[in-house]
C-alpha positions as CSV (number, residue, x, y, z in Angstrom):
1,G,-17.6,30.9,48.2
2,I,-16.4,33.1,51.1
3,G,-15.6,30.0,53.3
4,L,-13.5,28.6,50.5
5,M,-11.7,31.9,50.0
6,Q,-11.0,32.1,53.7
7,E,-9.6,28.6,53.8
8,A,-7.4,29.4,50.8
9,L,-6.1,32.5,52.5
10,L,-5.3,30.7,55.7
11,A,-3.6,27.9,53.8
12,G,-1.6,30.2,51.7
13,G,-0.1,32.1,54.6
14,F,1.9,35.2,54.1
15,D,3.0,34.2,50.6
16,A,-0.5,34.4,49.4
17,L,-0.8,37.9,50.7
18,G,2.3,39.2,48.9
19,G,5.3,39.1,51.2
20,D,6.6,39.2,54.7
21,M,4.0,40.6,57.0
22,S,3.4,40.7,60.8
23,D,0.6,38.7,62.3
24,A,-1.5,41.8,62.9
25,D,-1.1,43.1,59.3
26,A,-1.9,39.7,57.8
27,A,-5.0,39.3,59.9
28,A,-6.1,42.8,58.9
29,A,-5.6,42.2,55.2
30,M,-7.5,38.9,55.4
31,A,-10.4,40.5,57.2
32,L,-10.6,43.3,54.7
33,Q,-10.6,40.9,51.7
34,L,-13.3,38.8,53.3
35,Q,-15.4,41.9,53.9
36,E,-15.1,42.9,50.3
37,L,-16.3,39.4,49.2
38,E,-19.3,39.6,51.5
39,H,-20.4,43.0,50.1
40,A,-19.8,41.8,46.5
41,G,-22.7,39.2,46.7
42,P,-23.3,36.4,44.1
43,Q,-21.1,36.4,41.0
44,G,-23.4,35.9,38.0
45,D,-25.5,32.9,36.9
46,P,-24.2,29.6,38.3
47,S,-25.1,27.8,35.1
48,L,-23.0,30.2,33.1
49,M,-20.1,29.6,35.4
50,A,-20.5,25.8,35.0
51,A,-20.6,26.1,31.2
52,Q,-17.5,28.2,31.3
53,F,-15.6,25.6,33.4
54,Q,-16.9,22.8,31.1
55,E,-15.5,24.7,28.1
56,Y,-12.1,25.0,29.9
57,E,-12.2,21.3,30.6
58,T,-13.0,20.4,27.0
59,S,-10.2,22.6,25.8
60,F,-7.7,21.0,28.1
61,T,-8.8,17.5,27.1
62,K,-8.4,18.3,23.4
63,E,-5.0,19.7,24.0
64,D,-4.0,16.5,25.8
65,A,-5.5,14.4,23.1
66,E,-3.5,16.3,20.4
67,R,-0.2,16.0,22.3
68,W,1.8,13.9,19.9
69,N,5.5,13.9,18.8
70,G,4.8,13.1,15.2
71,H,6.2,9.5,15.4
72,G,4.0,6.4,15.1
73,D,0.2,7.0,14.7
74,L,-1.7,9.9,16.4
75,M,-4.8,7.7,16.9
76,H,-2.8,4.8,18.5
77,S,-3.6,6.2,21.9
78,P,-7.1,5.2,23.3
79,F,-7.4,8.7,24.8
80,S,-6.9,10.3,21.4
81,R,-9.4,8.0,19.7
82,E,-12.0,8.9,22.4
83,H,-11.6,12.7,22.3
84,L,-10.5,13.5,18.7
85,S,-12.7,13.7,15.7
86,L,-12.4,15.4,12.3
87,E,-15.4,17.6,13.0
88,T,-14.2,19.0,16.3
89,M,-10.6,19.7,15.2
90,E,-9.6,23.3,14.4
91,K,-10.4,24.0,10.7
92,T,-7.5,24.2,8.4
93,T,-6.5,24.0,4.7
94,L,-4.9,20.9,3.1
95,Y,-3.5,20.3,-0.3
96,S,-4.1,17.5,-2.8
97,V,-1.4,16.5,-5.3
98,G,-0.8,13.6,-7.8
99,H,2.4,12.6,-9.6
100,G,1.1,11.0,-12.8
101,D,4.0,10.6,-15.3
102,M,5.9,13.7,-14.1
103,L,9.7,13.8,-13.8
104,E,11.1,14.0,-10.3
105,K,12.4,17.5,-10.9
106,D,9.0,18.8,-12.1
107,F,7.2,17.1,-9.3
108,W,9.2,18.8,-6.6
109,E,9.1,22.2,-8.3
110,M,5.3,21.8,-8.3
111,L,5.3,21.2,-4.6
112,Q,7.6,24.0,-3.9
113,C,5.1,26.5,-5.4
114,S,2.8,25.7,-2.4
115,S,5.6,25.4,0.2
116,I,4.6,21.8,1.1
117,R,6.5,20.5,4.1
118,V,4.5,17.3,4.9
119,I,3.4,14.6,2.4
120,Y,1.0,11.8,3.3
121,D,1.1,9.0,0.7
122,I,-2.5,7.7,0.5
123,R,-2.1,5.7,-2.7
124,P,-3.9,2.3,-2.4
125,T,-2.1,-1.0,-2.1
126,D,-2.9,-4.4,-3.5
127,H,-4.0,-7.6,-1.6
128,R,-0.5,-8.2,-0.4
129,G,-0.2,-4.7,1.1
130,E,2.3,-3.6,-1.6
131,L,2.2,-0.4,-3.4
132,H,3.1,-0.6,-7.1
133,S,4.0,2.6,-8.9
134,R,4.2,3.1,-12.7
135,H,7.6,4.7,-12.2
136,T,10.3,3.7,-9.7
137,R,11.0,7.3,-8.9
138,F,7.6,7.4,-7.2
139,S,7.9,4.2,-5.2
140,V,7.6,4.4,-1.4
141,A,11.3,3.9,-0.9
142,A,12.3,6.5,-3.6
143,L,9.9,9.1,-2.3
144,R,11.0,8.6,1.3
145,A,14.6,9.1,0.3
146,Q,13.7,12.2,-1.8
147,C,11.8,13.7,1.1
148,R,14.6,13.0,3.6
149,T,17.1,14.9,1.4
150,R,14.7,17.9,1.1
151,G,13.7,18.0,4.8
152,V,10.1,17.1,4.0
153,F,8.1,14.8,6.4
154,Y,6.8,11.7,4.5
155,K,4.4,9.0,5.7
156,S,2.7,6.3,3.8
157,M,-0.9,5.7,5.0
158,P,-2.8,3.9,2.1
159,V,-6.4,4.7,1.7
160,G,-8.6,2.4,-0.3
161,R,-6.4,-0.7,-0.2
162,E,-7.7,-3.8,-1.9
163,S,-8.3,-5.7,1.4
164,A,-10.5,-2.8,2.5
165,Y,-12.5,-3.0,-0.7
166,G,-11.7,0.3,-2.2
167,T,-11.6,4.0,-1.1
168,L,-15.3,4.6,-0.4
169,A,-15.6,1.5,1.8
170,H,-12.3,2.3,3.5
171,M,-13.5,5.8,4.4
172,K,-16.4,4.4,6.4
173,S,-14.0,2.5,8.7
174,D,-12.3,3.8,11.8
175,E,-8.9,3.4,10.1
176,G,-9.9,5.7,7.3
177,Q,-11.3,8.3,9.7
178,H,-8.2,8.2,11.8
179,T,-6.1,8.9,8.7
180,L,-8.1,12.1,8.1
181,V,-7.7,13.2,11.7
182,E,-3.9,12.8,11.5
183,L,-3.9,14.7,8.2
184,A,-5.8,17.6,9.8
185,W,-3.4,17.5,12.8
186,Q,-0.4,17.9,10.5
187,A,-2.1,20.6,8.5
188,N,-2.7,22.7,11.6
189,R,1.1,22.9,12.1
190,K,2.7,22.7,8.7
191,R,1.6,22.8,5.0
192,T,0.4,19.3,4.4
193,A,-0.5,17.5,1.1
194,F,-1.9,14.1,0.5
195,L,-0.5,12.2,-2.5
196,G,-2.4,10.3,-5.2
197,R,-1.5,8.5,-8.4
198,E,-3.0,10.7,-11.2
199,S,-2.1,14.3,-12.0
200,E,-5.8,15.2,-12.4
201,W,-7.7,14.9,-9.1
202,S,-10.9,14.1,-10.9
203,D,-9.3,10.9,-12.2
204,D,-7.9,9.9,-8.9
205,A,-9.4,8.3,-5.8
206,R,-8.0,11.1,-3.6
207,Q,-11.1,13.1,-4.5
208,V,-12.9,11.0,-1.8
209,V,-10.5,12.2,0.9
210,A,-10.9,15.8,-0.3
211,E,-14.7,15.4,-0.1
212,E,-14.7,14.0,3.4
213,L,-12.4,16.8,4.6
214,L,-14.7,19.4,3.0
215,K,-17.8,17.9,4.7
216,A,-16.1,18.2,8.1
217,G,-15.5,22.0,7.5
218,H,-11.9,21.9,6.3
219,S,-10.8,23.3,2.9
220,V,-8.8,21.5,0.2
221,Q,-6.7,23.0,-2.5
222,H,-5.8,20.8,-5.5
223,I,-2.3,21.5,-6.9
224,G,-2.0,21.2,-10.7
225,S,1.0,20.1,-12.7
226,H,1.6,23.8,-13.5
227,G,1.9,24.6,-9.8
228,G,-1.4,26.5,-9.4
229,T,-4.1,25.6,-7.0
230,E,-7.8,24.9,-7.5
231,P,-10.3,24.9,-4.5
232,H,-12.2,21.7,-4.1
233,E,-16.0,22.1,-4.3
234,A,-18.6,19.7,-3.1
235,L,-19.3,16.9,-5.6
236,A,-22.8,16.0,-6.7
237,E,-21.8,12.3,-7.1
238,Y,-18.8,10.1,-7.4
239,P,-17.7,8.7,-10.7
240,D,-19.0,5.2,-11.6
241,W,-15.6,3.5,-11.4
242,L,-15.4,4.6,-7.7
243,V,-18.9,3.5,-6.9
244,R,-18.4,0.1,-8.4
245,E,-14.9,-0.4,-6.9
246,E,-16.2,-2.3,-3.8
247,D,-18.2,-4.9,-5.7
248,R,-15.3,-5.4,-8.2
249,L,-12.7,-6.0,-5.4
250,K,-15.0,-8.4,-3.5
251,L,-15.5,-10.4,-6.7
252,V,-11.7,-10.5,-7.3
253,E,-11.2,-11.7,-3.7
254,Q,-13.7,-14.5,-4.2
255,K,-12.0,-15.6,-7.4
256,R,-8.6,-15.5,-5.7
257,Q,-9.8,-17.6,-2.8
258,A,-11.4,-20.1,-5.1
259,G,-8.3,-20.3,-7.3
260,E,-10.2,-19.0,-10.3
261,L,-8.3,-15.8,-10.8
262,V,-6.6,-15.9,-14.2
263,R,-3.6,-13.7,-15.0
264,P,-4.1,-11.4,-18.0
265,Q,-2.8,-12.7,-21.3
266,K,0.2,-10.9,-22.5
267,S,0.2,-9.2,-25.9
268,K,2.0,-10.6,-28.9
269,V,4.6,-7.9,-28.6
270,D,5.6,-9.1,-25.1
271,R,5.7,-12.7,-26.4
272,S,7.7,-12.0,-29.5
273,A,11.1,-13.5,-30.1
274,E,12.8,-10.2,-29.6
275,A,11.1,-9.6,-26.2
276,V,12.0,-13.1,-25.0
277,A,15.6,-12.7,-26.1
278,A,15.8,-9.3,-24.3
279,S,14.4,-10.8,-21.1
280,L,16.8,-13.7,-21.2
281,A,19.8,-11.5,-21.8
282,R,18.9,-9.2,-19.0
283,Q,20.8,-9.8,-15.8
284,A,18.8,-10.8,-12.7
285,E,18.1,-7.9,-10.3
286,Q,19.9,-8.2,-7.0
287,V,17.7,-7.4,-4.0
288,D,19.5,-6.9,-0.7
289,A,17.2,-8.3,2.1
290,M,18.8,-6.2,4.8
291,D,18.4,-2.9,2.8
292,V,14.7,-3.7,2.2
293,L,14.1,-4.5,5.9
294,R,15.9,-1.4,7.1
295,G,13.7,0.7,4.7
296,A,10.5,-0.2,6.6
297,A,9.3,2.7,8.6
298,N,6.8,0.9,10.9
299,Q,5.6,-2.6,11.8
300,R,3.1,-2.7,9.0
301,E,5.7,-2.0,6.3
302,L,8.1,-4.5,7.9
303,V,5.5,-7.3,7.7
304,V,4.9,-6.4,4.0
305,A,8.7,-6.4,3.3
306,Q,9.1,-9.8,4.9
307,R,6.4,-11.4,2.8
308,K,7.8,-9.8,-0.4
309,L,11.3,-11.0,0.3
310,A,10.0,-14.5,1.0
311,R,8.1,-14.5,-2.3
312,Y,11.1,-13.3,-4.2
313,H,13.3,-16.0,-2.7
314,R,10.7,-18.7,-3.3
315,I,10.5,-17.7,-7.0
316,A,14.2,-17.5,-7.3
317,V,14.6,-21.1,-5.9
318,E,11.9,-22.4,-8.2
319,K,13.2,-20.8,-11.4
320,G,16.9,-20.9,-10.8
321,A,18.8,-19.1,-13.5
322,L,15.6,-17.8,-15.1
323,A,14.6,-15.7,-12.0
324,G,14.2,-12.0,-12.6
325,K,15.1,-11.1,-9.0
326,V,17.6,-12.7,-6.7
327,V,17.6,-12.0,-3.0
328,T,21.0,-11.6,-1.3
329,S,21.9,-11.6,2.4
330,V,18.9,-13.8,3.1
331,P,18.3,-14.4,6.8
332,G,17.2,-17.8,7.9
333,W,13.7,-16.8,8.9
334,I,13.1,-15.4,5.4
335,E,14.2,-18.8,3.9
336,E,11.8,-20.5,6.3
337,A,9.0,-18.2,5.2
338,A,9.8,-19.0,1.6
339,R,9.6,-22.7,2.2
340,E,6.2,-22.3,4.0
341,Q,5.0,-20.3,1.0
342,A,6.1,-23.0,-1.4
343,E,4.3,-25.7,0.6
344,W,1.2,-23.6,0.7
345,V,1.3,-23.0,-3.1
346,A,1.8,-26.7,-3.7
347,A,-1.1,-27.6,-1.5
348,K,-3.4,-25.1,-3.3
349,K,-2.3,-26.5,-6.7
350,K,-3.0,-30.0,-5.6
351,E,-6.4,-29.1,-4.2
352,K,-7.3,-27.3,-7.4
353,L,-6.2,-30.3,-9.5
354,E,-8.2,-32.7,-7.4
355,K,-11.3,-30.6,-7.8
356,E,-10.8,-30.5,-11.6
357,H,-10.4,-34.3,-11.8
358,A,-13.4,-34.8,-9.6
359,G,-15.5,-32.5,-11.7
360,G,-14.3,-33.8,-15.1
361,A,-12.3,-32.1,-17.8
362,A,-12.9,-28.4,-18.1
363,P,-14.0,-26.9,-21.5
364,S,-11.1,-26.1,-23.7
365,G,-12.0,-22.4,-23.8
366,K,-11.6,-22.0,-20.0
367,A,-8.0,-23.2,-20.0
368,P,-6.1,-21.5,-22.8
369,V,-2.4,-21.8,-23.3
370,S,-0.9,-19.1,-21.2
371,S,2.5,-17.6,-21.9
372,E,4.5,-15.9,-19.0
373,L,7.5,-14.4,-20.7
374,G,8.7,-11.4,-18.6
375,A,11.2,-10.1,-16.2
376,E,10.6,-13.0,-13.8
377,G,11.9,-15.4,-16.5
378,A,10.9,-16.9,-19.8
379,D,8.8,-19.9,-18.9
380,V,5.8,-21.1,-20.9
381,A,3.3,-22.8,-18.7
382,V,1.2,-25.0,-21.0
383,S,-2.2,-26.1,-19.6
384,S,-3.4,-29.6,-20.3
385,S,-7.1,-29.3,-19.7
386,G,-8.8,-29.7,-23.1
387,S,-7.6,-30.6,-26.6
388,T,-6.8,-27.0,-27.5
389,A,-3.8,-26.9,-25.3
390,W,-2.4,-30.1,-26.9
391,A,-3.1,-28.9,-30.4
392,N,-1.2,-25.6,-29.7
393,L,1.7,-27.3,-28.0
394,N,3.8,-27.8,-31.1
395,D,3.2,-24.2,-32.2
396,R,4.6,-23.0,-28.8
397,L,7.6,-25.2,-29.1
398,D,8.3,-24.0,-32.7
399,E,8.1,-20.5,-31.3
400,E,10.6,-21.3,-28.6
401,E,13.0,-22.9,-31.1
402,A,12.8,-19.7,-33.2
403,V,13.8,-17.8,-30.1
404,Q,16.7,-20.1,-29.6
405,A,17.9,-19.6,-33.1
406,L,17.7,-15.9,-32.8
407,L,19.7,-16.0,-29.6
408,L,22.4,-18.1,-31.1
409,E,22.6,-15.7,-34.0
410,T,22.6,-12.7,-31.7
411,V,25.4,-13.8,-29.4
412,G,27.5,-15.6,-32.0
413,G,26.6,-19.2,-31.3
414,E,26.5,-19.0,-27.5
415,L,23.6,-18.3,-25.2
416,P,24.1,-15.4,-22.8
417,A,25.1,-16.0,-19.2
418,A,21.6,-15.0,-17.9
419,G,20.2,-18.0,-19.6
420,G,22.4,-20.3,-17.7
421,G,23.5,-22.1,-20.8
422,V,20.2,-23.9,-21.1
423,A,18.5,-24.1,-24.5
424,V,15.3,-22.1,-24.7
425,G,13.3,-25.1,-25.8
426,A,14.2,-26.7,-22.4
427,R,12.5,-23.9,-20.6
428,V,9.0,-25.0,-21.5
429,E,7.7,-26.3,-18.2
430,L,4.4,-28.1,-17.9
431,N,2.5,-27.7,-14.6
432,E,1.5,-30.6,-12.4
433,Q,-1.9,-30.9,-14.0
434,Q,-0.4,-31.6,-17.4
435,D,2.1,-34.1,-16.0
436,E,-0.6,-36.1,-14.4
437,A,-2.7,-35.9,-17.6
438,T,0.3,-37.1,-19.6
439,A,0.9,-40.0,-17.2
440,G,-2.7,-41.1,-17.5
441,G,-2.9,-40.5,-21.3
442,P,-3.6,-37.3,-23.2
443,P,-7.1,-36.0,-23.5
444,N,-9.6,-37.5,-25.9
445,G,-7.9,-40.9,-25.7
446,G,-4.8,-41.5,-27.9
447,G,-3.3,-38.6,-29.7
448,S,-0.1,-38.8,-27.7
449,S,2.1,-37.6,-30.5
450,A,2.2,-34.1,-29.1
451,A,3.5,-35.3,-25.8
452,R,6.1,-37.5,-27.4
453,S,7.1,-34.7,-29.7
454,W,7.5,-32.4,-26.7
455,R,9.6,-35.0,-24.8
456,G,11.8,-35.6,-27.8
457,R,12.4,-31.9,-28.5
458,R,13.2,-31.3,-24.8
459,R,15.8,-34.1,-24.8
460,A,17.3,-32.8,-28.0
461,A,17.4,-29.2,-26.6
462,A,19.0,-30.4,-23.3
C-alpha cells in the first residue's frame, strides 16, 4: 500500500500536493506522508475492503444498466437484461387502474386524484396483435392523444396477449418480466399506473401484474372509480377464468389453424330487418392509411397497423359498395399485402373444401346457415353442407325481400346510396362450397328447386 501511494505521489507531482512548491518542500511533504502511512499499519480486514469495493462495483453497474432515456424499451440492451431484475431494483409503489365503461372526463379526474404521470397500457391483444376496446375513447390511438394533450407519458405494452396464451403464461416469459422491470423503473421516477379493462381489479387480468410486483417486494395501490386507493394484498389463488385461460386459448389456436373456428351466431335483433336497413343506410367509414401508419409508436405497432390496413383493403375490394370500412391513400405495398392475403384466404378455403369432399358430407348440425349482417356489410353466407341449409334457403331469401321492401318504403322507393343501388336480394352470396355443390347437384340427390328458386329471385332482384 505504501509503495502504491509513493508512486501516486510521484506521478501526481506538485498538483497532488496542493500547489506550487519547491523541490525541497515537495520532497519533505512526501517523506512526511509516507512516514505517517508506515506508522498507521494495516487498515482493517482485507475481506471487508474487498466486499466494500464489490458493493461499489455493483452499484455502478446497476446505475449503468438503468441509464435509459425513456424511448424504446429499457430491456432492449443486453447489458440491462443481464444486470436488471425486478427483485434487485429499488422498491417503489405502483398504481393499478381500469377504465371499464367510464366517461373520458371521469377517467382523467380519477387519475388526477393520484397524480398519475405515466400510464402503461397492459390490456391484452388478440391473435392479430390488435387491441379491441369496448369504447373508442379508450382505444390505443385515442388514449395516446389524450395523454399527449395532458402531458402524461403513455406506452402500450400488452400483457397476456392471445399468442402468448394468456396473462399467467405470459408472466412466466422473459417478455413479461421485462415489462415489470420497466414499470418499476418508471415508478422510481414518476407516479406510474398500469391500465386494465375492468373498473374492478378483481375482475381484471391486471391482478396478475399486481401480484408479481408484490412478490418482488414492491407495493401496489388499486385506484377505484371514486378516486380512492386500495392496497393490494397477496392472493390465496387466482380465479378460475384466469387459471383456465391458457388451455382455452391453445384450443382456440388449434381450431383456427385447422379451419374449424366458427364465428358466433348473431342474435335475431342484429339480423332483424331494421338492423339490416340501418347497416345498409350507414355510410362506409373512411380510414386514412397514412394517419394509421403515422400513429404507430414503435415497430411492433407498425407491423400490426400494416396488417390491419391490408385486411381492411382486401375486404373492401371483395365486398365493394357493401364494405363497412374503406381505406384511402393506400400505398402500393399495402395493396400488394392485401392481394397476398386474398390468395392465402382462397387457398385455405380450397383446402378446407377438398377435405370436406374427401371426408364426405358433414352432418347438417355442424354447418348451420350463418348470417353476417353488420357494419362490414349485409351479406348472407349460406352454407351448402347438409339438407338443413337448403331447406332454410327460401326462408332467408324471404327475409331479404322483406328487408328490401322496408328499404323501399323508408327511402321513398329508392335504395340509399350506401347500398350501391343493388337490391338486397342480390346481396345473398353463396360461398365456393355451395357453388360446387350446386354445380354437381344439390345434396340428397334431386331437390334442386331451392337452387333454381334462388337463381330466379337473384335475377329478378338484379
